C-alpha positions as CSV (number, residue, x, y, z in Angstrom):
1,M,-3.4,36.1,38.2
2,A,-3.9,32.6,39.7
3,F,-4.0,29.5,37.6
4,S,-5.3,26.1,38.5
5,D,-5.4,22.7,36.9
6,F,-8.5,22.0,34.8
7,H,-9.9,18.5,34.4
8,D,-8.0,17.8,31.2
9,G,-4.7,18.8,32.6
10,S,-4.5,22.3,31.0
11,L,-4.1,25.4,33.0
12,V,-7.1,27.8,33.2
13,S,-7.1,31.2,34.9
14,E,-9.5,31.8,37.7
15,F,-10.9,34.8,35.6
16,D,-11.7,32.4,32.7
17,R,-13.3,29.9,35.0
18,E,-15.5,32.5,36.7
19,N,-16.6,34.1,33.5
20,A,-17.1,30.9,31.4
21,V,-20.2,30.8,29.2
22,E,-22.1,27.5,29.1
23,A,-21.4,25.7,25.8
24,T,-24.3,24.9,23.5
25,P,-25.3,21.3,23.0
26,L,-23.6,21.3,19.6
27,E,-20.4,22.7,21.0
28,Q,-20.5,20.1,23.8
29,A,-21.0,17.3,21.2
30,A,-18.1,18.6,19.2
31,Q,-15.9,18.8,22.3
32,R,-16.8,15.2,23.2
33,R,-15.8,14.0,19.7
34,L,-12.5,15.9,19.9
35,D,-11.9,14.4,23.4
36,A,-12.6,11.0,21.9
37,H,-10.1,11.6,19.2
38,R,-7.5,12.5,21.8
39,R,-8.3,9.4,23.9
40,Y,-9.0,6.9,21.1
41,G,-6.9,8.2,18.3
42,D,-5.2,4.8,18.0
43,V,-8.5,2.8,18.1
44,S,-9.3,1.8,14.6
45,A,-10.8,-0.9,12.4
46,V,-10.9,-1.5,8.7
47,F,-13.6,-3.6,7.2
48,G,-13.0,-4.8,3.6
49,M,-15.8,-5.3,1.1
50,R,-14.0,-7.8,-1.1
51,H,-14.7,-10.9,1.1
52,T,-18.5,-10.5,0.9
53,R,-18.9,-8.7,-2.5
54,Y,-16.5,-10.4,-4.9
55,K,-19.3,-12.3,-6.7
56,H,-21.2,-9.1,-7.3
57,A,-18.0,-7.4,-8.5
58,L,-17.3,-10.3,-10.9
59,A,-20.9,-10.2,-12.3
60,K,-20.5,-6.4,-12.9
61,I,-17.2,-7.0,-14.7
62,V,-18.7,-9.6,-17.0
63,I,-21.8,-7.6,-17.7
64,G,-19.7,-4.5,-18.3
65,A,-17.5,-6.4,-20.7
66,I,-20.5,-7.6,-22.7
67,T,-22.1,-4.1,-22.9
68,G,-18.7,-2.6,-23.8
69,G,-18.2,-5.1,-26.5
70,L,-21.7,-4.5,-28.0
71,G,-21.2,-0.7,-27.7
72,A,-17.8,-0.9,-29.5
73,F,-19.3,-3.2,-32.2
74,L,-22.1,-0.7,-32.9
75,I,-19.7,2.2,-33.1
76,V,-17.4,0.2,-35.5
77,E,-20.5,-0.5,-37.7
78,I,-21.3,3.2,-38.2
79,P,-19.4,3.6,-41.5
80,K,-21.2,0.5,-43.0
81,T,-24.7,1.9,-42.2
82,P,-24.9,5.6,-43.0
83,D,-28.6,5.8,-42.4
84,L,-28.3,4.6,-38.8
85,T,-25.2,6.7,-37.9
86,T,-27.0,8.7,-35.1
87,N,-28.7,5.7,-33.7
88,L,-25.6,3.5,-33.6
89,A,-23.5,6.3,-32.1
90,I,-26.0,6.9,-29.3
91,I,-26.5,3.3,-28.5
92,G,-22.8,2.5,-28.7
93,A,-21.9,5.4,-26.5
94,I,-24.5,4.3,-23.9
95,G,-23.0,0.8,-24.0
96,L,-19.5,2.1,-23.4
97,A,-20.7,4.5,-20.6
98,T,-22.5,1.6,-18.9
99,T,-19.3,-0.4,-19.1
100,L,-17.3,2.3,-17.4
101,A,-20.0,2.7,-14.6
102,L,-20.2,-1.0,-14.0
103,W,-16.4,-1.4,-13.8
104,M,-16.1,1.5,-11.3
105,L,-18.8,-0.1,-9.1
106,A,-16.9,-3.4,-9.4
107,A,-13.6,-1.7,-8.4
108,R,-15.3,-0.2,-5.4
109,E,-16.6,-3.6,-4.3
110,L,-13.2,-5.3,-4.8
111,F,-11.1,-2.5,-3.2
112,G,-13.6,-0.7,-1.0
113,R,-13.3,-0.7,2.8
114,L,-14.9,1.1,5.7
115,K,-12.4,2.6,8.1
116,V,-13.4,3.7,11.6
117,D,-10.9,5.4,13.8
118,G,-10.4,8.3,16.2
119,R,-10.7,10.8,13.4
120,G,-14.1,9.6,12.0
121,V,-15.7,7.2,9.6
122,A,-14.4,6.9,6.0
123,M,-15.3,4.8,3.0
124,L,-12.2,4.1,1.0
125,P,-10.9,4.4,-1.7
126,A,-11.2,8.1,-1.7
127,W,-12.3,8.4,-5.4
128,S,-15.5,6.5,-4.6
129,G,-16.0,7.2,-0.9
130,Y,-16.4,9.8,1.7
131,S,-15.2,10.9,5.1
132,I,-17.2,12.0,8.2
133,P,-15.1,13.4,11.1
134,W,-16.3,12.8,14.6
135,A,-16.2,16.5,15.3
136,E,-19.2,16.9,13.0
137,V,-21.2,14.0,14.4
138,T,-23.8,14.7,17.1
139,S,-25.3,11.2,17.4
140,W,-25.3,7.9,15.7
141,Q,-27.5,4.8,15.3
142,M,-27.2,1.3,13.7
143,T,-30.1,-0.8,12.6
144,G,-30.7,-3.7,14.9
145,E,-29.7,-7.2,13.7
146,D,-33.3,-8.5,14.2
147,D,-35.0,-5.3,12.8
148,V,-34.2,-5.7,9.1
149,P,-32.6,-8.2,6.8
150,S,-28.8,-8.3,6.6
151,E,-28.6,-6.6,3.2
152,Y,-30.4,-3.5,4.5
153,Q,-28.3,-2.8,7.5
154,Q,-27.3,0.9,7.9
155,L,-25.2,3.1,10.1
156,K,-26.7,6.6,10.5
157,L,-24.6,9.5,11.6
158,W,-26.3,12.8,12.5
159,R,-24.2,15.8,11.8
160,S,-24.4,19.2,13.4
161,E,-26.6,21.6,11.4
162,E,-28.0,19.0,9.1
163,A,-31.6,17.8,9.4
164,F,-31.1,14.3,8.0
165,P,-28.4,11.8,8.9
166,A,-25.6,10.6,6.7
167,V,-26.4,6.9,5.9
168,V,-23.6,4.4,5.5
169,D,-24.6,1.1,3.9
170,I,-23.2,-1.7,6.0
171,G,-25.4,-4.5,4.5
172,W,-22.3,-6.1,2.9
173,M,-20.7,-6.7,6.4
174,T,-21.0,-9.9,8.3
175,A,-23.0,-9.9,11.6
176,D,-19.8,-10.3,13.5
177,S,-18.2,-7.3,11.7
178,R,-21.3,-5.2,12.4
179,G,-21.0,-6.1,16.1
180,T,-17.4,-5.1,16.2
181,L,-18.2,-1.8,14.4
182,R,-20.9,-1.1,17.0
183,K,-18.5,-1.7,19.9
184,I,-15.8,0.6,18.3
185,I,-18.2,3.4,17.6
186,R,-19.7,3.1,21.1
187,Q,-16.2,3.3,22.5
188,I,-15.3,6.4,20.4
189,A,-18.6,8.3,20.1
190,G,-20.6,7.3,23.2
191,Q,-24.0,5.7,23.4
192,E,-26.2,5.0,20.4
193,R,-29.2,7.2,19.7
194,L,-32.5,5.6,20.5
195,D,-35.5,6.4,18.4
């Protein structure tokens, strides 16, 4: 059996080449993403939220501390007001739960970062984020700088076999960071989808 070099340097038999089946568009897109990972595996960028969101995080920490303090005070007052036990317990628990939620959001804004590399797009830290590998992405699009205000900027990633795109909020990034992000994604994933 004769072998010849294929375009990526691997060896393919003449039989396989003659009997090859045309890949579907989804398979072609997945192969392009895998090829991009092989080529651009070392291309990466990490964009931290802390520099632009620290004021929002501090506000959430302060508001969380106030609601937590009020919730704890109401729970401590339960033994002194037996007729309001249920009401104080419910309102106190809501105050403490609100504190926890606000502090988790504040931690995400202080320690959160968007990472783009040859593997895909990931929002870190993992406990509050997600990861979208390039192998699943069929196309992508970023909102234009002049189309919407800065705080509403988005990155949309269309995945194979999903009707709607995954939407990544990038309104917290500076215009320069969004430009860098666009260049990196274009280098890894190809041209942007135009609608």
